[in-house]
C-alpha positions in Angstrom: 18.4 -3.6 9.3 20.7 -4.2 6.0 24.0 -3.5 4.4 22.0 -0.8 2.3 23.3 2.7 1.9 20.9 4.9 -0.1 22.5 7.0 -2.7 21.0 10.7 -2.8 20.4 11.5 -6.6 20.2 15.1 -7.8 16.7 15.3 -9.3 18.1 15.8 -13.0 17.4 13.9 -16.1 20.4 11.4 -15.1 19.6 11.1 -11.3 15.3 10.4 -12.6 16.7 8.0 -14.8 18.7 6.0 -12.3 16.0 6.4 -10.0 13.4 4.8 -12.7 16.0 1.9 -13.3 16.4 1.2 -9.6 12.5 0.7 -9.0 12.2 -1.3 -12.4 14.5 -3.5 -10.6 12.5 -3.8 -7.5 14.2 -1.4 -5.5 13.0 1.6 -3.0 13.5 5.2 -4.1 12.2 8.0 -1.8 11.1 11.0 -4.1 9.3 14.1 -3.1 5.8 15.2 -4.1 4.0 18.2 -3.3 2.9 16.7 0.1 5.7 14.5 1.7 8.5 12.7 0.5 6.8 9.3 -0.6 8.9 6.0 -0.4 8.2 4.4 -3.4 8.2 0.9 -5.1 6.7 -0.7 -8.4 2.9 -0.9 -7.1 2.8 -4.4 -9.5 5.8 -6.2 -7.8 4.8 -7.6 -4.3 8.8 -8.0 -3.4 9.1 -4.4 -3.8 6.1 -3.7 -1.8 6.7 -6.0 1.0 10.2 -4.2 1.1 8.4 -1.1 2.0 6.3 -2.7 5.1 9.7 -4.1 6.3 11.7 -0.4 5.6 8.8 1.6 7.3 8.3 -1.2 10.2 4.8 -1.0 9.4 2.6 -2.8 12.1 0.0 -4.2 9.7 -0.9 -3.9 5.9 -3.2 -1.1 5.3 -3.9 -0.3 1.9 -0.8 1.9 0.1 -1.4 5.0 -2.2 -0.7 4.3 -5.8 0.7 7.5 -7.5 0.5 7.7 -11.5 1.1 10.1 -13.9 -1.8 10.9 -15.4 -5.7 10.0 -15.4 -5.5 7.7 -18.3 -3.2 5.6 -16.5 -5.3 5.8 -13.4 -8.0 4.5 -15.1 -6.1 1.2 -15.6 -5.9 0.4 -12.1 -9.2 2.2 -10.9 -13.0 2.4 -12.0 -14.4 6.2 -12.0 -17.7 7.1 -12.0 -19.1 10.6 -12.6 -18.3 11.9 -9.3 -14.7 10.7 -9.0 -14.3 11.9 -12.8 -15.5 15.3 -11.7 -13.4 15.4 -8.7 -10.0 13.9 -10.8 -10.8 16.7 -13.4 -10.8 19.6 -10.6 -8.0 18.6 -7.9 -5.8 16.1 -9.9 -2.8 17.0 -10.1 -2.6 17.7 -6.6 -3.0 16.5 -2.8 -6.0 14.5 -3.2 -6.3 10.7 -3.0 -9.4 8.7 -4.6 -10.5 5.2 -3.1 -12.3 3.6 -5.7 -13.3 0.3 -6.9 -10.3 -1.5 -8.5 -10.4 -1.9 -12.2 -11.2 -5.3 -13.5 -7.9 -7.7 -14.1 -5.6 -5.0 -12.4 -2.3 -5.7 -12.4 -1.6 -4.2 -8.7 -0.1 -6.1 -6.0 -3.0 -7.4 -3.5 -0.3 -5.9 -1.0 -1.1 -2.5 -2.1 -4.6 -2.7 -1.7 -4.2 -5.0 1.3 -6.5 -7.6 -0.3 -9.3 -5.1 -0.7 -11.7 -4.8 -3.6 -10.8 -1.1 -3.8 -7.4 1.4 -4.4 -6.3 4.3 -3.1 -4.7 6.2 -5.9 -3.7 10.0 -6.6 -1.6 12.2 -9.4 1.2 14.1 -7.5 1.5 17.5 -8.9 5.3 17.6 -8.2 7.6 18.2 -11.0 10.2 15.8 -9.8 7.3 13.4 -9.1 5.8 13.5 -12.3 8.9 13.0 -14.4 10.0 10.0 -12.2 6.5 8.9 -13.0 6.7 9.0 -16.6 10.3 7.8 -16.5 9.2 4.7 -14.8 5.8 4.5 -16.7 4.1 2.8 -14.5 2.3 2.8 -10.9 4.2 3.8 -7.9 3.2 2.7 -4.5 4.2 5.7 -1.9 3.8 6.0 1.5 5.5 8.8 3.3 9.4 7.8 3.5 9.9 7.5 7.1 9.4 4.8 9.7 5.9 3.8 10.8 4.4 6.4 13.4 7.4 8.9 13.3 7.1 12.2 11.8 6.5 12.7 7.8 9.3 13.9 5.5 9.2 17.2 3.9 13.3 17.1 3.0 15.3 15.0 1.4 17.7 15.4 4.8 14.8 14.2 6.8 14.6 10.8 4.5 18.4 10.5 5.0 18.4 10.3 8.9 15.3 8.1 8.9 15.8 5.5 5.8 19.3 5.8 4.7 20.0 1.9 5.4 16.9 0.9 4.4 16.5 1.9 0.7 18.7 2.1 -2.2 18.1 6.0 -3.3 16.9 9.3 -2.0 15.8 11.6 -5.0 16.6 15.2 -4.0 13.9 17.6 -4.8 14.1 20.2 -1.7 11.6 21.1 0.4 8.0 20.1 -0.2 5.2 22.6 -1.0 2.3 21.4 0.8 4.2 19.7 4.1 0.7 17.5 4.8 -0.1 14.1 3.5 -2.9 14.1 0.7 -6.6 14.3 1.5 -8.2 10.9 1.1 -12.0 10.5 -0.2 -13.9 7.4 -0.6 -16.0 7.7 -4.0 -19.2 5.4 -3.9 -22.0 5.3 -5.8 -22.6 9.4 -5.5 -21.5 9.6 -1.7 -18.2 11.0 -1.2 -16.5 10.3 2.5 -13.6 11.9 4.0 -11.1 9.1 5.2 -8.1 11.5 6.0 -8.0 15.2 6.2 -4.9 16.8 4.5 -3.7 19.1 1.9 -6.8 19.7 0.1 -10.0 21.3 2.5 -12.9 19.8 3.2 -14.1 23.6 2.3 -12.9 23.5 -1.5 -14.2 19.9 -1.9 -17.2 20.9 -0.7 -17.6 24.3 -2.5 -16.8 22.3 -5.7 -19.4 19.5 -5.2 -22.3 21.8 -3.8 -23.1 19.6 -0.9 -21.6 18.4 2.2 -19.2 15.2 2.4 -19.5 12.6 5.1 -16.9 12.9 7.7 -14.8 10.2 9.5 -17.0 10.5 12.8 -20.1 9.2 10.7 -20.6 5.6 12.0 -21.4 4.4 8.8 -17.7 5.7 7.5 -15.0 3.5 8.3 -11.9 5.7 9.5 -9.7 3.6 7.3 -9.3 0.4 5.6 -8.6 -2.6 8.0 -10.0 -1.3 11.2 -12.5 -4.4 11.7 -11.9 -7.1 14.0 -12.9 -9.6 11.4 -11.7 -8.3 8.2 -10.3 -9.5 4.6 -11.3 -13.0 5.8 -11.7 -15.8 3.4 -14.8 -18.3 3.1 -13.1 -20.6 4.9 -12.5 -20.9 8.8 -8.8 -20.1 9.8 -6.8 -21.8 12.2 -3.6 -20.1 13.1 -0.3 -21.5 14.8 -1.1 -24.9 13.9 1.6 -27.6 14.5 -0.6 -30.4 13.9 -3.5 -30.6 11.2 -6.9 -31.9 12.0 -9.3 -33.8 10.4 -9.7 -32.1 6.5 -7.5 -29.1 7.1 -5.0 -27.8 4.6 -2.1 -26.2 5.8 -0.4 -22.9 4.8 3.1 -23.3 5.9 6.1 -21.4 6.7 9.9 -22.2 6.8 11.4 -25.4 5.8 10.0 -27.8 8.3 6.4 -27.3 6.5 6.7 -30.7 4.6 2.9 -31.3 4.4 2.1 -27.7 3.8 -0.4 -27.3 0.5 1.0 -24.0 0.0 4.1 -22.7 1.9 4.5 -18.9 2.1 8.1 -18.9 2.5 9.9 -22.3 2.1 13.1 -20.4 3.5 11.4 -18.5 6.1 11.9 -15.0 4.4 9.0 -12.9 6.1 9.5 -10.6 3.2 8.8 -13.4 0.5 6.0 -14.5 3.0 4.2 -10.9 2.9 4.5 -10.6 -0.7 2.7 -14.1 -0.9 0.3 -13.9 1.7 -2.9 -12.4 0.0 -2.4 -14.2 -3.5 -2.0 -17.8 -1.3 -4.8 -17.0 1.1 -7.1 -16.7 -2.1 -5.9 -19.8 -3.6 -6.0 -21.9 -0.1 -9.6 -20.7 0.1 -10.4 -22.0 -3.4 -8.9 -25.4 -2.8 -10.5 -25.7 0.8 -13.2 -28.1 1.9 -13.2 -27.3 5.5 -10.5 -25.3 7.3 -7.2 -23.3 6.4 -4.6 -23.9 8.8 -1.8 -21.5 9.1 1.9 -22.3 10.3 3.4 -20.3 13.3 4.7 -17.2 12.1 7.7 -15.1 13.9 6.4 -12.0 15.8 9.5 -10.0 14.6 9.7 -7.7 11.7 7.0 -8.3 8.9 5.7 -11.5 11.0 4.0 -8.6 13.5 2.2 -7.3 10.3 1.4 -10.9 8.9 0.0 -12.2 12.1 -2.4 -8.6 12.2 -3.6 -9.9 8.9 -4.1 -13.5 9.5 -5.7 -12.7 13.2 -8.4 -10.4 11.2 -9.1 -13.5 8.7 -9.5 -15.7 11.6 -11.8 -13.5 14.1 -15.3 -14.8 14.2 -17.8 -13.8 11.5 -20.5 -11.4 12.2 
């Protein structure tokens, strides 16, 4: 995939400082949490986040979980109501992710939230993850450090096998204690919905809350963000695979041949750059459009598969 060869770093003060430095420069670092190893990237750097999708071979732009060091940091990126604060106080640090409304003017990359107005966020309990977050002094987007669809890694050796040529470094912290991904809850008003079962049981959550939480089988609760056919859609209609403009269309281009593009996702045809620009450019095009947004063909390879998946949803007929 690349000429990369990941450095395996000892999880001491020197290794953690080196890992934080790599992250600050837009690099990717796998690190241990109490659940599984996460593939960390600066959550405010769209290019770094796009590289996460590329490294994982992720087939669509699903929201990524943001890891932070403490609750005060979490409040920079998410809005907490009373229920969310109670859950955070009871179960953080730990294997619980909360899906909450984004904080106003959040600096997170839109690729992290997949263009949604909510963010998935948690505070890991693992001491190495905590040390790295404090050293980095910012939010890390960190899905599991494995190729999409493969078994999640619970040891550094698993990451070395699967990702050694796709990332800059692996922080070796031994075997993860929990071994299951975090439980994901969506908190909206005073309603709590289970989006993914994980390292914190529903029974523990319900005992604490004193009432039942909604389950994924409830039709009012989506299984996960991004499953609807029409999703993340701009206000303007979207037409895909356009080579010739019609009427008052404006063009969201890709590649060096798009001389008439209003905006170009990547003038050089770089799919990582295109992925990083996708959500913000769609918003800008929507603001400029007085008709239809036309989109140039995007190759169906690498990150192009995820980009096309997102664009297909944006162009789907509206309900």
